[in-house]
All heavy atoms as a GROMACS GRO file, in nm:
protein
  621
    1MET      N    1  13.517  11.221   6.097
    1MET     CA    2  13.570  11.244   6.227
    1MET      C    3  13.535  11.129   6.322
    1MET      O    4  13.614  11.089   6.400
    1MET     CB    5  13.514  11.378   6.278
    1MET     CG    6  13.580  11.431   6.398
    1MET     SD    7  13.749  11.467   6.363
    1MET     CE    8  13.772  11.610   6.457
    2GLU      N    9  13.412  11.079   6.308
    2GLU     CA   10  13.368  10.966   6.393
    2GLU      C   11  13.456  10.844   6.372
    2GLU      O   12  13.490  10.771   6.466
    2GLU     CB   13  13.221  10.923   6.358
    2GLU     CG   14  13.116  11.019   6.397
    2GLU     CD   15  13.051  10.981   6.523
    2GLU    OE1   16  13.051  10.861   6.561
    2GLU    OE2   17  12.985  11.069   6.579
    3PHE      N   18  13.495  10.821   6.250
    3PHE     CA   19  13.579  10.708   6.208
    3PHE      C   20  13.707  10.710   6.285
    3PHE      O   21  13.752  10.604   6.332
    3PHE     CB   22  13.602  10.709   6.060
    3PHE     CG   23  13.678  10.591   6.009
    3PHE    CD1   24  13.619  10.467   6.009
    3PHE    CD2   25  13.808  10.605   5.967
    3PHE    CE1   26  13.687  10.355   5.960
    3PHE    CE2   27  13.877  10.497   5.927
    3PHE     CZ   28  13.819  10.368   5.919
    4LEU      N   29  13.770  10.828   6.304
    4LEU     CA   30  13.900  10.840   6.367
    4LEU      C   31  13.886  10.815   6.515
    4LEU      O   32  13.982  10.778   6.581
    4LEU     CB   33  13.956  10.978   6.342
    4LEU     CG   34  13.989  11.002   6.192
    4LEU    CD1   35  14.038  11.148   6.181
    4LEU    CD2   36  14.093  10.907   6.142
    5LYS      N   37  13.770  10.829   6.572
    5LYS     CA   38  13.748  10.808   6.714
    5LYS      C   39  13.736  10.658   6.755
    5LYS      O   40  13.753  10.624   6.864
    5LYS     CB   41  13.620  10.880   6.762
    5LYS     CG   42  13.635  11.029   6.762
    5LYS     CD   43  13.506  11.099   6.810
    5LYS     CE   44  13.515  11.247   6.801
    5LYS     NZ   45  13.390  11.308   6.844
    6LEU      N   46  13.712  10.572   6.653
    6LEU     CA   47  13.696  10.432   6.674
    6LEU      C   48  13.826  10.362   6.709
    6LEU      O   49  13.932  10.410   6.665
    6LEU     CB   50  13.635  10.365   6.552
    6LEU     CG   51  13.495  10.410   6.511
    6LEU    CD1   52  13.457  10.348   6.381
    6LEU    CD2   53  13.394  10.385   6.616
    7ASP      N   54  13.822  10.257   6.783
    7ASP     CA   55  13.943  10.187   6.816
    7ASP      C   56  13.982  10.102   6.691
    7ASP      O   57  13.899  10.091   6.591
    7ASP     CB   58  13.933  10.098   6.937
    7ASP     CG   59  13.828   9.988   6.927
    7ASP    OD1   60  13.783   9.958   6.813
    7ASP    OD2   61  13.797   9.927   7.031
    8ALA      N   62  14.095  10.044   6.691
    8ALA     CA   63  14.149   9.971   6.569
    8ALA      C   64  14.053   9.864   6.524
    8ALA      O   65  14.030   9.842   6.409
    8ALA     CB   66  14.286   9.913   6.595
    9LYS      N   67  13.998   9.781   6.618
    9LYS     CA   68  13.918   9.673   6.588
    9LYS      C   69  13.781   9.726   6.520
    9LYS      O   70  13.737   9.674   6.418
    9LYS     CB   71  13.881   9.588   6.711
    9LYS     CG   72  13.796   9.472   6.682
    9LYS     CD   73  13.771   9.386   6.803
    9LYS     CE   74  13.681   9.269   6.775
    9LYS     NZ   75  13.655   9.190   6.892
   10ALA      N   76  13.727   9.826   6.583
   10ALA     CA   77  13.597   9.884   6.526
   10ALA      C   78  13.622   9.946   6.390
   10ALA      O   79  13.542   9.929   6.302
   10ALA     CB   80  13.547   9.989   6.623
   11ARG      N   81  13.739  10.011   6.375
   11ARG     CA   82  13.775  10.067   6.240
   11ARG      C   83  13.785   9.959   6.132
   11ARG      O   84  13.739   9.971   6.024
   11ARG     CB   85  13.911  10.147   6.250
   11ARG     CG   86  13.893  10.293   6.218
   11ARG     CD   87  14.024  10.364   6.222
   11ARG     NE   88  14.057  10.386   6.360
   11ARG     CZ   89  14.178  10.379   6.413
   11ARG    NH1   90  14.279  10.360   6.334
   11ARG    NH2   91  14.195  10.398   6.541
   12ARG      N   92  13.852   9.846   6.174
   12ARG     CA   93  13.870   9.738   6.082
   12ARG      C   94  13.736   9.676   6.047
   12ARG      O   95  13.705   9.648   5.928
   12ARG     CB   96  13.966   9.630   6.144
   12ARG     CG   97  13.988   9.513   6.039
   12ARG     CD   98  14.093   9.414   6.095
   12ARG     NE   99  14.064   9.366   6.226
   12ARG     CZ  100  13.970   9.280   6.261
   12ARG    NH1  101  13.890   9.224   6.169
   12ARG    NH2  102  13.945   9.238   6.386
   13LEU      N  103  13.649   9.664   6.139
   13LEU     CA  104  13.516   9.610   6.110
   13LEU      C  105  13.436   9.700   6.016
   13LEU      O  106  13.368   9.655   5.927
   13LEU     CB  107  13.438   9.584   6.240
   13LEU     CG  108  13.485   9.475   6.330
   13LEU    CD1  109  13.409   9.470   6.465
   13LEU    CD2  110  13.462   9.336   6.264
   14LYS      N  111  13.447   9.829   6.043
   14LYS     CA  112  13.381   9.925   5.958
   14LYS      C  113  13.437   9.921   5.816
   14LYS      O  114  13.362   9.924   5.719
   14LYS     CB  115  13.391  10.069   6.014
   14LYS     CG  116  13.310  10.170   5.940
   14LYS     CD  117  13.304  10.300   6.026
   14LYS     CE  118  13.224  10.402   5.953
   14LYS     NZ  119  13.083  10.388   5.953
   15GLU      N  120  13.570   9.912   5.802
   15GLU     CA  121  13.633   9.906   5.670
   15GLU      C  122  13.590   9.776   5.598
   15GLU      O  123  13.560   9.776   5.479
   15GLU     CB  124  13.785   9.912   5.682
   15GLU     CG  125  13.835  10.049   5.721
   15GLU     CD  126  13.986  10.046   5.757
   15GLU    OE1  127  14.043   9.933   5.764
   15GLU    OE2  128  14.043  10.151   5.779
   16ASP      N  129  13.584   9.663   5.671
   16ASP     CA  130  13.542   9.531   5.617
   16ASP      C  131  13.397   9.548   5.566
   16ASP      O  132  13.367   9.494   5.457
   16ASP     CB  133  13.556   9.427   5.713
   16ASP     CG  134  13.699   9.385   5.743
   16ASP    OD1  135  13.788   9.429   5.673
   16ASP    OD2  136  13.723   9.309   5.841
   17ARG      N  137  13.317   9.609   5.640
   17ARG     CA  138  13.179   9.625   5.604
   17ARG      C  139  13.162   9.709   5.472
   17ARG      O  140  13.087   9.681   5.383
   17ARG     CB  141  13.096   9.692   5.713
   17ARG     CG  142  12.956   9.726   5.683
   17ARG     CD  143  12.867   9.604   5.679
   17ARG     NE  144  12.728   9.650   5.657
   17ARG     CZ  145  12.638   9.572   5.602
   17ARG    NH1  146  12.664   9.451   5.566
   17ARG    NH2  147  12.516   9.618   5.582
   18GLN      N  148  13.238   9.821   5.468
   18GLN     CA  149  13.241   9.904   5.348
   18GLN      C  150  13.292   9.824   5.225
   18GLN      O  151  13.233   9.835   5.119
   18GLN     CB  152  13.330  10.029   5.373
   18GLN     CG  153  13.268  10.127   5.470
   18GLN     CD  154  13.142  10.189   5.425
   18GLN    OE1  155  13.110  10.195   5.303
   18GLN    NE2  156  13.056  10.222   5.520
   19LYS      N  157  13.395   9.748   5.248
   19LYS     CA  158  13.447   9.662   5.139
   19LYS      C  159  13.343   9.567   5.088
   19LYS      O  160  13.318   9.543   4.970
   19LYS     CB  161  13.573   9.592   5.180
   19LYS     CG  162  13.631   9.503   5.069
   19LYS     CD  163  13.758   9.437   5.110
   19LYS     CE  164  13.823   9.353   4.998
   19LYS     NZ  165  13.741   9.279   4.915
   20TYR      N  166  13.276   9.500   5.185
   20TYR     CA  167  13.166   9.405   5.152
   20TYR      C  168  13.059   9.475   5.069
   20TYR      O  169  13.012   9.421   4.966
   20TYR     CB  170  13.104   9.346   5.280
   20TYR     CG  171  12.977   9.273   5.250
   20TYR    CD1  172  12.966   9.152   5.199
   20TYR    CD2  173  12.853   9.341   5.288
   20TYR    CE1  174  12.844   9.090   5.173
   20TYR    CE2  175  12.733   9.277   5.262
   20TYR     CZ  176  12.729   9.152   5.206
   20TYR     OH  177  12.604   9.096   5.183
   21LEU      N  178  13.012   9.594   5.111
   21LEU     CA  179  12.908   9.664   5.044
   21LEU      C  180  12.953   9.703   4.900
   21LEU      O  181  12.878   9.694   4.807
   21LEU     CB  182  12.862   9.785   5.122
   21LEU     CG  183  12.792   9.756   5.250
   21LEU    CD1  184  12.767   9.894   5.331
   21LEU    CD2  185  12.661   9.687   5.226
   22HIS      N  186  13.078   9.741   4.890
   22HIS     CA  187  13.132   9.786   4.760
   22HIS      C  188  13.134   9.662   4.667
   22HIS      O  189  13.096   9.663   4.553
   22HIS     CB  190  13.270   9.843   4.776
   22HIS     CG  191  13.335   9.885   4.649
   22HIS    ND1  192  13.296   9.847   4.527
   22HIS    CD2  193  13.438   9.971   4.630
   22HIS    CE1  194  13.366   9.905   4.435
   22HIS    NE2  195  13.463   9.979   4.499
   23ASP      N  196  13.189   9.548   4.718
   23ASP     CA  197  13.198   9.428   4.638
   23ASP      C  198  13.061   9.380   4.594
   23ASP      O  199  13.039   9.332   4.479
   23ASP     CB  200  13.267   9.317   4.716
   23ASP     CG  201  13.415   9.342   4.733
   23ASP    OD1  202  13.469   9.441   4.670
   23ASP    OD2  203  13.479   9.270   4.819
   24ARG      N  204  12.967   9.388   4.685
   24ARG     CA  205  12.830   9.343   4.654
   24ARG      C  206  12.767   9.432   4.545
   24ARG      O  207  12.701   9.381   4.451
   24ARG     CB  208  12.747   9.351   4.780
   24ARG     CG  209  12.603   9.302   4.764
   24ARG     CD  210  12.531   9.282   4.895
   24ARG     NE  211  12.400   9.237   4.877
   24ARG     CZ  212  12.291   9.304   4.900
   24ARG    NH1  213  12.298   9.424   4.958
   24ARG    NH2  214  12.172   9.249   4.880
   25ALA      N  215  12.788   9.561   4.554
   25ALA     CA  216  12.732   9.652   4.451
   25ALA      C  217  12.801   9.629   4.319
   25ALA      O  218  12.733   9.627   4.212
   25ALA     CB  219  12.760   9.795   4.497
   26SER      N  220  12.929   9.593   4.319
   26SER     CA  221  13.000   9.564   4.189
   26SER      C  222  12.943   9.435   4.130
   26SER      O  223  12.931   9.427   4.012
   26SER     CB  224  13.149   9.548   4.218
   26SER     OG  225  13.201   9.672   4.253
   27LEU      N  226  12.919   9.333   4.214
   27LEU     CA  227  12.864   9.207   4.167
   27LEU      C  228  12.724   9.232   4.103
   27LEU      O  229  12.695   9.179   3.996
   27LEU     CB  230  12.855   9.112   4.280
   27LEU     CG  231  12.793   8.974   4.250
   27LEU    CD1  232  12.881   8.899   4.148
   27LEU    CD2  233  12.778   8.890   4.372
   28ILE      N  234  12.644   9.309   4.170
   28ILE     CA  235  12.509   9.335   4.118
   28ILE      C  236  12.521   9.410   3.983
   28ILE      O  237  12.450   9.378   3.885
   28ILE     CB  238  12.428   9.422   4.222
   28ILE    CG1  239  12.392   9.326   4.337
   28ILE    CG2  240  12.300   9.476   4.157
   28ILE    CD1  241  12.331   9.397   4.458
   29LYS      N  242  12.608   9.507   3.977
   29LYS     CA  243  12.625   9.590   3.853
   29LYS      C  244  12.672   9.496   3.743
   29LYS      O  245  12.620   9.505   3.631
   29LYS     CB  246  12.719   9.699   3.882
   29LYS     CG  247  12.736   9.791   3.756
   29LYS     CD  248  12.837   9.902   3.793
   29LYS     CE  249  12.852   9.997   3.671
   29LYS     NZ  250  12.951  10.107   3.702
   30GLY      N  251  12.768   9.410   3.773
   30GLY     CA  252  12.815   9.315   3.669
   30GLY      C  253  12.709   9.217   3.624
   30GLY      O  254  12.694   9.188   3.501
   31THR      N  255  12.626   9.174   3.717
   31THR     CA  256  12.517   9.076   3.679
   31THR      C  257  12.417   9.144   3.592
   31THR      O  258  12.365   9.087   3.494
   31THR     CB  259  12.456   9.021   3.812
   31THR    OG1  260  12.552   8.958   3.888
   31THR    CG2  261  12.343   8.923   3.776
   32LEU      N  262  12.380   9.269   3.621
   32LEU     CA  263  12.282   9.346   3.542
   32LEU      C  264  12.338   9.372   3.398
   32LEU      O  265  12.268   9.353   3.306
   32LEU     CB  266  12.249   9.471   3.607
   32LEU     CG  267  12.162   9.461   3.740
   32LEU    CD1  268  12.147   9.597   3.799
   32LEU    CD2  269  12.033   9.400   3.710
   33ALA      N  270  12.464   9.404   3.395
   33ALA     CA  271  12.526   9.424   3.263
   33ALA      C  272  12.533   9.295   3.179
   33ALA      O  273  12.500   9.300   3.058
   33ALA     CB  274  12.670   9.481   3.283
   34GLU      N  275  12.554   9.189   3.245
   34GLU     CA  276  12.558   9.058   3.175
   34GLU      C  277  12.422   9.019   3.124
   34GLU      O  278  12.398   8.972   3.014
   34GLU     CB  279  12.612   8.949   3.272
   34GLU     CG  280  12.627   8.817   3.201
   34GLU     CD  281  12.686   8.712   3.303
   34GLU    OE1  282  12.775   8.747   3.379
   34GLU    OE2  283  12.642   8.595   3.297
   35ALA      N  284  12.323   9.041   3.209
   35ALA     CA  285  12.180   9.014   3.166
   35ALA      C  286  12.138   9.100   3.054
   35ALA      O  287  12.076   9.053   2.960
   35ALA     CB  288  12.092   9.034   3.291
   36GLN      N  289  12.175   9.222   3.056
   36GLN     CA  290  12.148   9.316   2.941
   36GLN      C  291  12.217   9.263   2.815
   36GLN      O  292  12.155   9.271   2.705
   36GLN     CB  293  12.190   9.460   2.978
   36GLN     CG  294  12.152   9.556   2.863
   36GLN     CD  295  12.198   9.698   2.903
   36GLN    OE1  296  12.267   9.726   2.996
   36GLN    NE2  297  12.161   9.793   2.812
   37ALA      N  298  12.345   9.230   2.822
   37ALA     CA  299  12.413   9.180   2.702
   37ALA      C  300  12.349   9.054   2.654
   37ALA      O  301  12.335   9.040   2.530
   37ALA     CB  302  12.558   9.157   2.740
   38HIS      N  303  12.304   8.970   2.743
   38HIS     CA  304  12.238   8.844   2.696
   38HIS      C  305  12.109   8.881   2.628
   38HIS      O  306  12.077   8.821   2.521
   38HIS     CB  307  12.214   8.756   2.819
   38HIS     CG  308  12.144   8.630   2.780
   38HIS    ND1  309  12.205   8.532   2.719
   38HIS    CD2  310  12.016   8.586   2.804
   38HIS    CE1  311  12.117   8.431   2.697
   38HIS    NE2  312  12.005   8.463   2.747
   39GLY      N  313  12.036   8.975   2.678
   39GLY     CA  314  11.908   9.013   2.618
   39GLY      C  315  11.928   9.074   2.481
   39GLY      O  316  11.859   9.046   2.386
   40GLU      N  317  12.034   9.153   2.466
   40GLU     CA  318  12.067   9.219   2.337
   40GLU      C  319  12.115   9.109   2.236
   40GLU      O  320  12.074   9.116   2.119
   40GLU     CB  321  12.178   9.317   2.356
   40GLU     CG  322  12.136   9.449   2.428
   40GLU     CD  323  12.246   9.542   2.463
   40GLU    OE1  324  12.364   9.514   2.427
   40GLU    OE2  325  12.214   9.637   2.527
   41LYS      N  326  12.185   9.010   2.278
   41LYS     CA  327  12.229   8.899   2.190
   41LYS      C  328  12.105   8.824   2.145
   41LYS      O  329  12.089   8.792   2.030
   41LYS     CB  330  12.326   8.811   2.263
   41LYS     CG  331  12.376   8.694   2.183
   41LYS     CD  332  12.461   8.730   2.066
   41LYS     CE  333  12.514   8.605   2.001
   41LYS     NZ  334  12.605   8.633   1.891
   42ARG      N  335  12.010   8.792   2.238
   42ARG     CA  336  11.892   8.722   2.202
   42ARG      C  337  11.811   8.792   2.101
   42ARG      O  338  11.761   8.737   2.008
   42ARG     CB  339  11.810   8.686   2.330
   42ARG     CG  340  11.690   8.599   2.303
   42ARG     CD  341  11.619   8.557   2.427
   42ARG     NE  342  11.589   8.677   2.505
   42ARG     CZ  343  11.553   8.674   2.635
   42ARG    NH1  344  11.555   8.561   2.696
   42ARG    NH2  345  11.516   8.781   2.698
   43LYS      N  346  11.797   8.928   2.117
   43LYS     CA  347  11.722   9.012   2.019
   43LYS      C  348  11.791   9.008   1.883
   43LYS      O  349  11.726   9.002   1.785
   43LYS     CB  350  11.715   9.154   2.080
   43LYS     CG  351  11.628   9.241   1.989
   43LYS     CD  352  11.482   9.199   1.998
   43LYS     CE  353  11.397   9.292   1.921
   43LYS     NZ  354  11.259   9.251   1.914
   44ALA      N  355  11.922   9.013   1.881
   44ALA     CA  356  11.998   9.011   1.754
   44ALA      C  357  11.970   8.878   1.686
   44ALA      O  358  11.953   8.872   1.562
   44ALA     CB  359  12.149   9.033   1.780
   45VAL      N  360  11.965   8.771   1.764
   45VAL     CA  361  11.941   8.640   1.704
   45VAL      C  362  11.800   8.628   1.647
   45VAL      O  363  11.779   8.581   1.534
   45VAL     CB  364  11.962   8.527   1.809
   45VAL    CG1  365  11.909   8.391   1.755
   45VAL    CG2  366  12.113   8.517   1.847
   46GLN      N  367  11.706   8.688   1.719
   46GLN     CA  368  11.567   8.684   1.666
   46GLN      C  369  11.552   8.763   1.539
   46GLN      O  370  11.490   8.721   1.447
   46GLN     CB  371  11.474   8.746   1.776
   46GLN     CG  372  11.452   8.659   1.895
   46GLN     CD  373  11.375   8.728   2.005
   46GLN    OE1  374  11.359   8.851   2.009
   46GLN    NE2  375  11.321   8.648   2.098
   47ILE      N  376  11.614   8.879   1.538
   47ILE     CA  377  11.609   8.963   1.413
   47ILE      C  378  11.677   8.894   1.299
   47ILE      O  379  11.630   8.890   1.190
   47ILE     CB  380  11.666   9.107   1.440
   47ILE    CG1  381  11.577   9.180   1.539
   47ILE    CG2  382  11.691   9.181   1.309
   47ILE    CD1  383  11.635   9.305   1.591
   48ALA      N  384  11.799   8.837   1.331
   48ALA     CA  385  11.871   8.765   1.226
   48ALA      C  386  11.793   8.648   1.170
   48ALA      O  387  11.792   8.627   1.049
   48ALA     CB  388  12.004   8.715   1.284
   49LEU      N  389  11.724   8.575   1.256
   49LEU     CA  390  11.639   8.466   1.212
   49LEU      C  391  11.533   8.515   1.113
   49LEU      O  392  11.507   8.453   1.012
   49LEU     CB  393  11.582   8.393   1.328
   49LEU     CG  394  11.505   8.265   1.299
   49LEU    CD1  395  11.591   8.166   1.224
   49LEU    CD2  396  11.458   8.206   1.429
   50GLU      N  397  11.467   8.626   1.148
   50GLU     CA  398  11.366   8.680   1.067
   50GLU      C  399  11.422   8.720   0.929
   50GLU      O  400  11.359   8.701   0.827
   50GLU     CB  401  11.291   8.798   1.132
   50GLU     CG  402  11.203   8.757   1.252
   50GLU     CD  403  11.099   8.660   1.208
   50GLU    OE1  404  11.031   8.682   1.106
   50GLU    OE2  405  11.068   8.561   1.279
   51LEU      N  406  11.536   8.782   0.927
   51LEU     CA  407  11.598   8.830   0.807
   51LEU      C  408  11.636   8.708   0.721
   51LEU      O  409  11.628   8.715   0.600
   51LEU     CB  410  11.718   8.921   0.837
   51LEU     CG  411  11.690   9.052   0.900
   51LEU    CD1  412  11.811   9.125   0.944
   51LEU    CD2  413  11.607   9.136   0.801
   52LEU      N  414  11.688   8.601   0.785
   52LEU     CA  415  11.719   8.484   0.709
   52LEU      C  416  11.600   8.428   0.640
   52LEU      O  417  11.601   8.384   0.526
   52LEU     CB  418  11.784   8.376   0.802
   52LEU     CG  419  11.923   8.402   0.850
   52LEU    CD1  420  11.964   8.304   0.961
   52LEU    CD2  421  12.025   8.392   0.730
   53LYS      N  422  11.483   8.426   0.714
   53LYS     CA  423  11.358   8.370   0.658
   53LYS      C  424  11.315   8.457   0.540
   53LYS      O  425  11.253   8.406   0.441
   53LYS     CB  426  11.251   8.371   0.762
   53LYS     CG  427  11.270   8.261   0.870
   53LYS     CD  428  11.165   8.270   0.977
   53LYS     CE  429  11.187   8.164   1.083
   53LYS     NZ  430  11.084   8.173   1.195
   54LEU      N  431  11.349   8.588   0.538
   54LEU     CA  432  11.314   8.679   0.431
   54LEU      C  433  11.412   8.665   0.313
   54LEU      O  434  11.388   8.726   0.209
   54LEU     CB  435  11.309   8.816   0.478
   54LEU     CG  436  11.192   8.850   0.582
   54LEU    CD1  437  11.212   8.992   0.640
   54LEU    CD2  438  11.055   8.843   0.508
   55GLY      N  439  11.517   8.592   0.331
   55GLY     CA  440  11.614   8.569   0.225
   55GLY      C  441  11.720   8.676   0.213
   55GLY      O  442  11.788   8.683   0.108
   56VAL      N  443  11.742   8.755   0.318
   56VAL     CA  444  11.846   8.855   0.315
   56VAL      C  445  11.981   8.792   0.316
   56VAL      O  446  11.997   8.684   0.386
   56VAL     CB  447  11.830   8.955   0.433
   56VAL    CG1  448  11.942   9.056   0.441
   56VAL    CG2  449  11.692   9.023   0.427
   57ASP      N  450  12.075   8.839   0.243
   57ASP     CA  451  12.207   8.780   0.232
   57ASP      C  452  12.278   8.780   0.373
   57ASP      O  453  12.269   8.873   0.446
   57ASP     CB  454  12.291   8.863   0.136
   57ASP     CG  455  12.429   8.806   0.112
   57ASP    OD1  456  12.431   8.698   0.040
   57ASP    OD2  457  12.527   8.857   0.160
   58ILE      N  458  12.345   8.666   0.396
   58ILE     CA  459  12.410   8.646   0.524
   58ILE      C  460  12.516   8.749   0.558
   58ILE      O  461  12.526   8.798   0.673
   58ILE     CB  462  12.473   8.500   0.531
   58ILE    CG1  463  12.364   8.400   0.548
   58ILE    CG2  464  12.573   8.492   0.644
   58ILE    CD1  465  12.412   8.257   0.559
   59SER      N  466  12.586   8.797   0.460
   59SER     CA  467  12.691   8.896   0.479
   59SER      C  468  12.630   9.030   0.531
   59SER      O  469  12.684   9.096   0.615
   59SER     CB  470  12.781   8.921   0.360
   59SER     OG  471  12.697   8.971   0.253
   60ILE      N  472  12.505   9.062   0.481
   60ILE     CA  473  12.440   9.184   0.521
   60ILE      C  474  12.394   9.169   0.665
   60ILE      O  475  12.407   9.255   0.750
   60ILE     CB  476  12.325   9.211   0.429
   60ILE    CG1  477  12.378   9.254   0.293
   60ILE    CG2  478  12.239   9.330   0.484
   60ILE    CD1  479  12.276   9.267   0.183
   61ILE      N  480  12.335   9.049   0.695
   61ILE     CA  481  12.290   9.026   0.838
   61ILE      C  482  12.403   9.026   0.937
   61ILE      O  483  12.394   9.081   1.040
   61ILE     CB  484  12.210   8.888   0.838
   61ILE    CG1  485  12.089   8.891   0.747
   61ILE    CG2  486  12.164   8.861   0.984
   61ILE    CD1  487  12.026   8.755   0.733
   62ALA      N  488  12.510   8.964   0.890
   62ALA     CA  489  12.631   8.962   0.985
   62ALA      C  490  12.681   9.106   1.009
   62ALA      O  491  12.706   9.138   1.130
   62ALA     CB  492  12.742   8.884   0.918
   63LYS      N  493  12.687   9.187   0.915
   63LYS     CA  494  12.729   9.327   0.931
   63LYS      C  495  12.632   9.402   1.025
   63LYS      O  496  12.674   9.472   1.113
   63LYS     CB  497  12.739   9.392   0.801
   63LYS     CG  498  12.812   9.525   0.801
   63LYS     CD  499  12.840   9.577   0.657
   63LYS     CE  500  12.933   9.690   0.662
   63LYS     NZ  501  12.971   9.738   0.530
   64ALA      N  502  12.507   9.381   1.001
   64ALA     CA  503  12.403   9.459   1.080
   64ALA      C  504  12.389   9.408   1.223
   64ALA      O  505  12.368   9.482   1.312
   64ALA     CB  506  12.277   9.453   1.009
   65SER      N  507  12.400   9.276   1.244
   65SER     CA  508  12.376   9.211   1.368
   65SER      C  509  12.500   9.201   1.463
   65SER      O  510  12.489   9.185   1.584
   65SER     CB  511  12.313   9.078   1.354
   65SER     OG  512  12.409   8.983   1.299
   66GLY      N  513  12.613   9.197   1.401
   66GLY     CA  514  12.736   9.175   1.480
   66GLY      C  515  12.766   9.026   1.500
   66GLY      O  516  12.862   8.987   1.562
   67MET      N  517  12.678   8.943   1.438
   67MET     CA  518  12.698   8.801   1.448
   67MET      C  519  12.796   8.754   1.336
   67MET      O  520  12.812   8.827   1.236
   67MET     CB  521  12.567   8.725   1.435
   67MET     CG  522  12.467   8.752   1.540
   67MET     SD  523  12.305   8.677   1.518
   67MET     CE  524  12.350   8.501   1.536
   68THR      N  525  12.866   8.644   1.355
   68THR     CA  526  12.948   8.595   1.253
   68THR      C  527  12.869   8.519   1.145
   68THR      O  528  12.757   8.475   1.173
   68THR     CB  529  13.056   8.499   1.310
   68THR    OG1  530  12.993   8.382   1.359
   68THR    CG2  531  13.134   8.566   1.418
   69LYS      N  532  12.932   8.505   1.030
   69LYS     CA  533  12.863   8.432   0.928
   69LYS      C  534  12.843   8.285   0.965
   69LYS      O  535  12.742   8.227   0.934
   69LYS     CB  536  12.948   8.436   0.793
   69LYS     CG  537  12.946   8.578   0.725
   69LYS     CD  538  13.027   8.578   0.601
   69LYS     CE  539  13.026   8.716   0.545
   69LYS     NZ  540  13.098   8.730   0.418
   70ALA      N  541  12.940   8.230   1.040
   70ALA     CA  542  12.927   8.088   1.086
   70ALA      C  543  12.806   8.076   1.181
   70ALA      O  544  12.733   7.980   1.174
   70ALA     CB  545  13.055   8.045   1.152
   71GLU      N  546  12.791   8.174   1.269
   71GLU     CA  547  12.675   8.168   1.360
   71GLU      C  548  12.544   8.172   1.283
   71GLU      O  549  12.448   8.108   1.313
   71GLU     CB  550  12.678   8.291   1.454
   71GLU     CG  551  12.782   8.284   1.563
   71GLU     CD  552  12.796   8.408   1.644
   71GLU    OE1  553  12.787   8.523   1.587
   71GLU    OE2  554  12.816   8.393   1.770
   72LEU      N  555  12.543   8.255   1.178
   72LEU     CA  556  12.421   8.272   1.098
   72LEU      C  557  12.392   8.149   1.016
   72LEU      O  558  12.277   8.105   1.000
   72LEU     CB  559  12.430   8.393   1.007
   72LEU     CG  560  12.432   8.527   1.084
   72LEU    CD1  561  12.476   8.638   0.997
   72LEU    CD2  562  12.294   8.558   1.144
   73VAL      N  563  12.498   8.090   0.964
   73VAL     CA  564  12.473   7.956   0.892
   73VAL      C  565  12.416   7.857   0.983
   73VAL      O  566  12.325   7.782   0.951
   73VAL     CB  567  12.609   7.912   0.825
   73VAL    CG1  568  12.595   7.766   0.775
   73VAL    CG2  569  12.648   8.004   0.711
   74THR      N  570  12.479   7.842   1.107
   74THR     CA  571  12.424   7.742   1.206
   74THR      C  572  12.275   7.784   1.239
   74THR      O  573  12.195   7.689   1.243
   74THR     CB  574  12.508   7.755   1.331
   74THR    OG1  575  12.650   7.721   1.296
   74THR    CG2  576  12.461   7.656   1.432
   75LEU      N  577  12.249   7.903   1.256
   75LEU     CA  578  12.111   7.952   1.290
   75LEU      C  579  12.014   7.910   1.178
   75LEU      O  580  11.909   7.858   1.202
   75LEU     CB  581  12.108   8.100   1.312
   75LEU     CG  582  11.980   8.157   1.360
   75LEU    CD1  583  11.935   8.103   1.494
   75LEU    CD2  584  11.990   8.312   1.368
   76ARG      N  585  12.059   7.937   1.057
   76ARG     CA  586  11.970   7.899   0.941
   76ARG      C  587  11.952   7.750   0.938
   76ARG      O  588  11.837   7.702   0.908
   76ARG     CB  589  12.037   7.952   0.813
   76ARG     CG  590  11.953   7.921   0.693
   76ARG     CD  591  12.015   7.976   0.568
   76ARG     NE  592  12.142   7.914   0.540
   76ARG     CZ  593  12.234   7.961   0.454
   76ARG    NH1  594  12.209   8.070   0.386
   76ARG    NH2  595  12.353   7.904   0.443
   77GLU      N  596  12.055   7.670   0.964
   77GLU     CA  597  12.042   7.524   0.955
   77GLU      C  598  11.957   7.468   1.064
   77GLU      O  599  11.886   7.368   1.047
   77GLU     CB  600  12.178   7.459   0.963
   77GLU     CG  601  12.263   7.481   0.836
   77GLU     CD  602  12.410   7.441   0.847
   77GLU    OE1  603  12.453   7.396   0.959
   77GLU    OE2  604  12.478   7.448   0.747
   78GLN      N  605  11.953   7.533   1.180
   78GLN     CA  606  11.878   7.485   1.292
   78GLN      C  607  11.734   7.521   1.281
   78GLN      O  608  11.644   7.462   1.344
   78GLN     CB  609  11.929   7.542   1.430
   78GLN     CG  610  12.065   7.489   1.462
   78GLN     CD  611  12.118   7.552   1.590
   78GLN    OE1  612  12.070   7.657   1.631
   78GLN    NE2  613  12.221   7.498   1.648
   79ASN      N  614  11.702   7.614   1.191
   79ASN     CA  615  11.562   7.662   1.179
   79ASN      C  616  11.522   7.642   1.041
   79ASN      O  617  11.458   7.658   0.968
   79ASN     CB  618  11.548   7.808   1.228
   79ASN     CG  619  11.569   7.826   1.370
   79ASN    OD1  620  11.490   7.781   1.451
   79ASN    ND2  621  11.688   7.875   1.413
   0.00000   0.00000   0.00000
């Protein structure tokens, strides 16, 4: 009800502020999701590296980790 009592300029400012807050929240949520995905990928690489060191077959590691065989070959060559 308060919103309807505002003049057009005040309403527009309030709407702009709400849009800004919504966009900011979306950006934060996206950043957190990206950080989590990065952390999960790093953990998968660490586990894959340990499995490679143990001599586990690349196709098994690829299936379990979600990494490609090419990524695993590169990882093995780098370490």
